[in-house]
C-alpha angles and dihedrals in degrees: 000000000000125000094258092056092046091054093048092049093056099042096080099045108120118228097235100025098253102083095184121140120195146138117237102185121118132227095238091054092048093049090048094051091044093052092045091051091049093049093048091047091049095046093049093044091243098309092114095045091110088055090053091049092050091046092054093042091052093049094048096044097044091053092055123095119190118192091340095310120111116225121230132200122214101176119121133208090240091057092048092045090057091051091043091058091047092049092046092052092047089052091052094046092049092045092246098313093114090056088078087069096047097092090049092048091048091050091048090052092049093049092046089059097044117096141165 
């Protein structure tokens, strides 16, 4: 067996033996969480929008299994709210230019708080 074959043999070995990747959330749950987030955001005039985002992220991430390992999300609405204020102020100061980076910053924050 040459080195190239040995490497290819070991690449596809799952960590815990299962190797399955799937999403086990249901549509009714998603719709319920989405409506709840919308209602809370509307009632609080957008102040609790970070809470709604975190709630939906947590539901989606914690129903995801990658190679047999369930993901978990440890971000909180308070953490996101602090960043949200900072990003909002930077967008105002830069006359909206910083807003082009908001989706990237939000994705970086979400990935930073996602773990196996």
